[in-house]
N, C-alpha and C positions, 0 to 999 in steps of 0.2 A: 426451350423456355421454363424457367422455373414457374412451379406451381403458385396458386395464387390464395390468399386467405384473407379474413380482416384484419386481423390480429393476432401475434405471435408474441410469446410468452417463453422467456429463458430461465429455466430454473424453478423447481414443483416446490419448494418451501412455502411457508406458511404466507409469505408475502405471494409469492409467485402464483400460488393455488388463489389466494383471496382476488389479485388482479384478474387472472382468468373465470373467476366465478362473476365476479363484477359483469365485466364485458361480457360473457357469455348469457346472462341473465339480459343484458340490454337486446339480445337478438342476434350479435355479433358469431360469425364464425373464427373459432380461436383454435389454434394449436400451440402445446406445451412442448417444449424442447428439454430433457433432462439428461443430465449426462451419466448420472447412475443408473443403476440396473430398478432403484427402487426409487419412489416419490417422497418428497417429506421435509429435505435439506436437513436441517438440525430439528427435525421434530419425529423422527424417523423410532419405529421401535422393530426391534431386530433379536432372530434368536442367534446368538454370537455361538452357539454349539457349546457354550461353558458346562452347562446341565440340561439335561431333559426336559423341556416345556418351560423353563424359564428364559424368558426375554428381557431385554432389556433397551433404556432410552440412549440411543446414539449421540444425542447431544441432550437437549434440554428434557428435563423429566418432570420439574415443578412449574407453575406457569402462573406469576404473578399478575399479570396484568391479563388472561384472557378472559376474566368476568367483567374488569374493567374496558375491555374494548368495544366502542362504539360498533365496528364491524359484526365481531361474534355476539354481540347482546342483539344484533338486527337478524344475522345468519340464525340464532334460536339453535346453538349448540344440541340443548337439552332436547328440543322435538325433533332432533335427529337422531336422537338416541345416543349421545354421549353423554356419559355422566360423568360431571365434574366434582368430585369430592373434597370436601372443605373439612381439614381438622381443624378443631379444636385451637391445637397449637400451630402457628404459622411456623415460626423457626425459632431456632433454641441456640444458644452461645454458650457451651460448658467452660467452666473457668478453672483454672489451676488448683486453687484452694477455694473452699465453701461452694454455696449453691450457685446453679446456672442461672444466666438469663433468660427467661423466657418470654417470647411474645405471644400472647394468648390474642385469638380474635376478638377477646372484649379488651378495650382500651382499659377499663376499669379495673379489671382483675391483673392486667400486666403491671399497672402503676401499685396494685396492692403489695404484689409480691417484689417489687424495686424496693421496697422499704426506705430509706431517707430521699431516696433519689424518686420514689415514686409519683410525687408532687409535680417534679421539674420535667417526668418524662409526659406526665397526662399536659402538662401546661403547652409541652412541645407538640404534641401531636394532637389534642383536643380539636382547636382550630382549623386543622388541616384536614381532621377526619369530619369534621361537621361542613365543611366545603369541597367534601371529596369528588362530589360529580363535577365542578368547576377546575378541579385540579386534573383531573383526571382528560377532561378537553384540551386544557392547557398542553399537560405532557403529552397526551397523542395524537395532538393537531399537527398542520401541516408547516408548522412553527414561523407561517406567514398570514394566521388570520387568528382573532383572540376569540375568546369564548363571550357570548352573547353577556353573560352575567357580568362580565369583570368591569364594565364601566358604570356599574353603579355604587352608591355608596359604598352597601354592605361589600360588592367584589371588590373595591377598590382597597377597602379596608383588609381585606382576606388577602390580596395579592402583595400588600404591603408587609404584611404578619408574615406570608410564608418568604418573601425576599431576604428577611432580619432573621427567620429560622436558617434559612439556605448558607447565610453568609454568616451566620454567628457555629456553623458547625461545619463550614468549610474553610475555615481558618481557626487560629489556635483560642479565638474566642470560645470556642466551645467547653472549656476548663471551669469557665463560668458557672455555668449550668449545673452540672453535676458534681458531686461531691465525693463518691463512691467509685468502683472500679467497674461495677457488672453493667449499668448502664450505660457507661462509655464504651464500654466492649459489646454488648448489644447491637448498640448504633452502627459502628462500626464494621462489624461483621455484615450487615447488609451494604454498607457503603462499599466495603469489598467487591459488590458485584461488577460496580465498572471497572476492575483492574487496575486501579491507579494508586499513585501515592495517597496516603492520609498525613491528615485532613488534606480535602482540596473541594472545591466546589462541583467538579465532577462528582466525586465522591458522594459529597452531602447532597446533591441533587440525586442520584440513584436513590440514597438510604432514604431520602423524605417521601419520594413517591413510592418505592415498594415497601416499604413500612406503612405508609398512611393504607395503602390497600389491604394490607395483612390486617388491617383493624376495621377496617371499613368492609370488607367482603370476602377476605380469605386470600389464603394461597392454594388455590384448589391442583389437585391431582388426577389427571384423565383416567378412570378405569379403564385399565388393560396398555395403560400406555398412549405417550403422545400421540402414537401412531393414529390412535381413536380422531384424534383432531383432525388429521390429514385424510384417513377414511372419509369423513363427512363431507370435506370441500371435494375431494375427488368425485363422489358418488354426487353430488348434486353440479358438478363441472359437467359430467359425463353425459346426466339427465339433460343438461341443455344444450347437448350437442359439441361442446367441448373435445379435443382430442389432446392425449398425452402420447409423447413418443421418448421412451425410455432408454438409456444406452447410448444416446445421441450427445458428442459434444460438440458444440458449435464451437468453431475457429476464426471463421470470416464472415462477413454478411454476405459474401457470394454463396453461403450454402442455404441460406432461409430463404422461404419462401416469399413471393410479392405479398406484401400488406400494407396497409396503410398505417399502423401501429406497433412497433418493437416496444414490449417492457422488459426490463431486464433485471431479475431475481438474481443480483451478482454482486460483485463489488465494482468498482472503478477501473480497478487492474483489468477484469476481464471486459469488461464495456469497451475500454481502451482496445484491447486486442484484438475484437472483432469490428469496431466502427470507426476506430481511431484516425485512419486515413482519409474519412471523410469529414471528421468535425473540424470546426474552425481553431485555430492555433490558441487564441486565448483559452477556450474551455477544455480543449486537451492538455495545454500547459497547467493550468487549474486542477484537473482530475490527476494527472501526473504527480501532481505535490499532495497527493489524499495521504496521511498518515495512517497507517497500523498500528495496533498498540500489542502490548506484550499480550503473554499467552497463555494457555489453559494446557496441562496434559489431563489426560483422563485415565482413570482407574474403573474397571467394572469388577466387581466382587458378586461371587455365589457364597452366602452365608449359611450356615447351618442352624441361627435363630437370629433375635433380635440381637442389636449390638448392647454388650453390657455396660451401659453409660453408668459412671459413678452416681450422677444424679439422678434416679429413675426417671426425673420429669421429661428429661430430653428424649426420653426414649416415645415420646406421644408426639414428637416433632416430625414429618416429612423430610425438613430441611436443617441442617446442623452445620453453624460457620464454627468451623474448629481452627481457632488461631491463638485460643486464649487472651489476652488481655487487650487492650487497645493499644497499648505501647508495644508489644509483642507485633501487634499484624503492622500496625506501621513502620516497623523494623523489618521486616520480611517485605513487605511491598516496596518499601526503600531499595532494598538488596535486588529485588526484580526489576525495577525501573533503572538500575546501574548494570545492569545484564548478569547480574551473579544470582545462584539458586541457593534460596535461604533453608537452612539446615531443618528448621519446622516451618513450613513453607504454609502459607495461608488454605486452607483445604475447606471446600464446600461438598458435606456429603447430603446422599439422601437414600431413606430406606422408603420407596414407594409402596410397600407394603403395610404400612405403618395406617395409612388411607384407603388401600387397597388390598385386603386379606387375598385376594384373588391371584394375587402375583406370587403366593407361595407355594410352590408345586414339590409334591412330594417331600414336605420338610424345608427344601432350598427357596431361598429368597434373593432377589439383585441386589445388589450395596450399587449404589452410584456416588465416583467423586471426582473432582477436580482438584487440582493443584496450581496454585499460580507459579509460571516460571517466564525465563526471560524466551521474547519472540524468537522462532526458530531453536529452541531447544530439543537436542535428539536424546535427552535423559530418560530414562525409565524409571518412573519416579514412584512405584510400589511400594517398595520398602519406606520412604519417605512419608508415604501418605498414611502406611499401615502404622508406621510408628507414631505419627501425628496423633491418629485416631487413639490408639493404644494410651497415648497420655491420659485419656480424659474417660477413656472406657478400659481399664483392665482385664483384661481375657480376653479383648478384640480378636487377637492372631488365632484363639482357639476356635472362633464359631466363621475362620474363615475356610470355607472349601478350595475354590481356586479361584483365579484372579486374572486379567490381563491387564497392558497398559497399553495406550496410544501415545506415545510423546508429541511434544508440540509440534513437532516438524513433521510429524505423519497427519496432523488430524485434515490438513486438504486431500490427502488420498479419498476421503469419505464424503468432503463437501469442500469443494474448491473456494468456497468463499472464506474458508478460516485459513487464511494467508498465515504461516507462522507459526499457526495455533490460536489465532486472533479470532475467537469466539464470536466477538461483537461486530465482526467486519469492519472494523476500524477503532482507532484509539476512543474512548471517551472521554473529551476534553473540555473545559468551559468553552475553548473556541468552537469546538464540533457542537454545542447545544443552541447554537445560531447560526453557523456556517458548514453543517453536514451535507453532503459533500464539499461544497464549494460557496464560497460568496455568490448569491443570485438572487434574482427575486420569484424566480423558479429553481428549487434544489432538484427537483426531478428530472429537467430538460438536460437532454444531452446535445445541446446547439445544433441538433439535425431532425428537422419536422420529423414529427411521428416517432423518434427513439425517446425510450425514457428509463430511468433508471426508478428500480422499485423497491428496493433491499433495506438490510437494514443498515445500508450504509447512506441512507437519505432518510427525513425525519418520519417517524419519532424515534429513530433508531433500534438498538436491541431488543429483541422481546418476541414472544410467539404471541401476535396480538393482530397483525394482518394487515395493520393501519398502513403501511408503506405503500402496501401492492393496491390499496383500497384506494389511497388517494391520488397516486399516478393514475391509476385506472380511469377514475371521476374526471383528471384532466384529459386523458386520452380520450374520452366521448365528448367531452364538451368541445375540444379543439379539432379533433379530425374527423368527428363522426356526427357532430352536431346535436349529440342525443343526452335525453339528462339520465342519472343515475339511476339504475332499478331498483326494484325492491328487493331485498334478501330474504326476505321474510317464508320458511318453508311453504311448499304449494303440493297440491296434490298429482304433481308432474313428477315429484320426486321420490 
């Protein structure tokens, strides 16, 4: 007879552990199954053996939504020893000619350095920053409930204004706001986190959310790497009786213990593989239609010193969007959407030691980079990424000690959710904003009583925020156990 427990969680990424913590704190017996040998999913920090003592973030390195997340706010990472450093420069956009675009924590300073487009930037983000709490509640919600303040006159005005900004920046109308090249590029670099064509409503929505948080709270870097967040979640889970079984890939529901709730921090593809035979046909068919997006290929560097950016201010940013002008980035992303590798790809680069000097060991520091490529690409993008950075940082090759590439097609080998290199666990699209992973009144439900999806494939989507797991766990507590959601605050038992 199969063993029995209260709840089972498949996958130990931030969402899976957030779900497990929520359930365990409610007094349930929780078992987590993780296919890899280490926990953390896309938020792991590991020694890759590239340089003694230098550790690399396997996927995410900078966490724009960590400070905004209601789950992490209540969980209180700082009280658990996680130091989230917030650099004054959230992100930067080096330009082919002239000064770079710099997004400071200060909206006013950002606008002041954007010259003739400064007033337009301030007008774009000022109302959003002022209403950032409501924007956060809406962006990180379950897509089925509205912020309490939204129905007030002030809330409605803010919502209408945000919608107008989304439409403007998501369509060709963006050109009516900015006159120069720097501000449009600064916006587009953030929009490119969506790995989608530009302009697009999905890209504009991504940019508005992330850039607003940059000015409202900043983009934090966890001291020691992303794994610090995972360590805090694991410690709390185990302190409340939770059990994690690593190196255990589940292939069918028959392998699982009997439980009243099963939560999957996986893509719909994995959920279908394990539970598909028991799903109602309409649910199975809808999840089978779930669309995965274009991809990222990863390059990990070991550097002998700071990147020699042509504009020294770029070196103050822990995140750099390396793509050139808005037109260059839009063209590169359009090629990727057509299945073509761009000669000058959109690159996201991070030097976490800018905010966390402790990451420098014996003069060696980690460099983190992604290049956007077609889904399933097998191409080693090291040279393309290096050349793209060298465009804006002459001499970059001279500080590269060693590197390694993980092509998009191999990304799923260390995280099964990254199908074809899709690090968002599903295409970031306009339709997906409302109907991810399927059109349903309950996007977390799998059509089988007690089975839920809780990954980045469900609302609110990708990012290290834990909210997908927390939303699903709260539903499981109410529907399967008739238990109220517990407090997440640190306690003397942890």
